[in-house]
N, C-alpha and C positions, 0 to 999 in steps of 0.2 A: 504494500500500500504506500503511495507517495506521501511525503511529508507536506503538511500545510505550509503555505507561504506565510511568513511572518508579517504582521501588520506594521506598516511604516509609522515611525514616531511622529514625523512632521510631513504629512502628505502635501504635495504641491497643489492638488485640486481638492478642495474641501467640499463637503455637502452644503455647508452654509455659504451661500454666494454673497452675503452681505458683509461679512467680516473681511478683514484684510486691508490692503492698501487703498488709498483713495485713487480716483481716476487721474489720468495724466492732465497736465496743464495747470494754469493758475486757478485756484479756487475763486469762485465769484463772491462778491460781497453782498450783492443784492440780486434778486430775481428780476430779470428784464420784464417779464409779464406784469409783475407788481408795479414796477416803475411806470410802465406804459399805461396801465389801468389807472394809477393814481394821477398821472398827467392828464388823462382824459377827464377824470373827475374834477381836477383843479381847473381845467379849461371851462367846464360847465359852471363851476362856482364863481370864477372870476367874470365869466360872461354875464351872469345874473346880477352880480353885485358891483360891477365896475362903475356904474353911475355914482354910487355912494362911496366906493372904496378908492377909485382911481386917483382923484386929485390929492386927498390927504396922504395916500401911500407914496405917490411920486414926489411930494413935497417933504417927506419924512427924512430927517437927518440922524435921528437916534433910534435906538430900539424901542424906547418908550413911545415915541411918535408912531412907529409902525404898529405897536400893540394897540394904541388908541384908535388908529385907522381901522383895525380889524374888529374892535369892540363895537363899531357901528353896524356890523353885520351879525348874522346868526352863526358865523363860522369862526368866532374868536378862539374857541378851544382847539380847533384844528391847526391853527397857525401860531399859537402862543409860545410853543417851544422852539420854533425855528425863526424867530424874529431877526436874529443876527444874520442868518442865511438870506432872508428876504432883503435885508439892507445891503448885503454884499451883492446880490443879484441886481438890485436897482442901481447900484453904483458901478456896475460892470460897464466898461467902455463900449461894448458892442450891444448894449441894451437899446432896443429900437426907440427912436425919439419922436416919431410922428404918428404912426399907424396904431390905432387902438387894438385891433385884432392881433397885430404882430407883438405888441406888448403883452397881451394876455397869454398868447401862446408861448412866448419866450419865458415869462415868469412861471407858468404852469409846468413847462418841461424842465426848467432849472430846479424847481422846488420838489419835483416828484420823488427824488431819491432821499429827501429829508436830511441831506448832509452826510449820508453814509459815504457817498462818492462826491466828487466835485460837481458843481453845476454844469460844467461843460460836458463831463462824462454822462450826466443824467440826460442832457439834451441829445447827445450822440445815441444813447440807448433808445430813447423815444423815436428818434429819426430812423434808426435801423428797423425797428419793429413796424413803423408806419410804412416804410418802403416794402417790407415783406408782405404786408396786407394789400398794398396796391398791386404787387406782382402776382397775387393769386388770381386765378381765372374767375370771371364773374359767371361762367356757365356751369350748369350742373347736369348730371346724367338724369334724363327724364324716364327712360325705359331701357331695360336690358333684355336681350332676346337670346334664346337658345335654339339650336337645331335639335329637334326631338323626333323620336319614333314612339308613337303612342300605341296602346293595345287596341285601339279602335281601327288601326290601320293607317292613320295619318303619319306621313313623313314630311318634315319641313320645319320652317322656323316657328317657334312658339310666340304667342302674343300675350304679354302681361303675365308671364310665368304660368301659362296654361296652354292646353292643346287648342288649336284654332277650330277643330272639327267638333269635338265633344265637350271641351271645357275642363278636362281633367287637369288639376293643378300639378305643377312640378313640386315634388317634396323638397323641403329646405335642408334636410340632413343628408350628408354625403352617403351614408350607409343605405338609406332608402332609395337613393338615386341609382346606386349600383345594383341593388337587388341581390338575389342569391348568387354566391360566387361558385363558379364551376371549375375552378383551377386549383 
């Protein structure tokens, strides 16, 4: 009788796929989807409150003035902990000077990461995800068709997952589709 092989002390491939080393590359600090979603939310907030918020916020020179500007809106708690970041974004040399929409978008994208990464990186993350969304196709598959051989004798393309002659539906499971195996 052959001897049993000994169990390895430190196997290279473990059953637990979650333990071990992290993935290659630099670990991310923030999730891009969270930053993009927050930027979209901030765009809506600033779009609704810009009439009340715009002038005092643009005229603010200190963190207290920024906080006072946000106290006039219902969203003061949302921005109370990032007033220094808001002031830094407003004093950024590339902050838009004339267009209201451009100011709202710039401010929302810059604040979306909440200071975990720089405002410039936050804008880059938002821009990349918006570009991905624009690149997606606007078209969808409306109908898929199969070539079938039905028990009623019909051979040809199916219509809406069913036989065109008798209306028998195509089963969704792969085992039912193959039927009894003869091999």
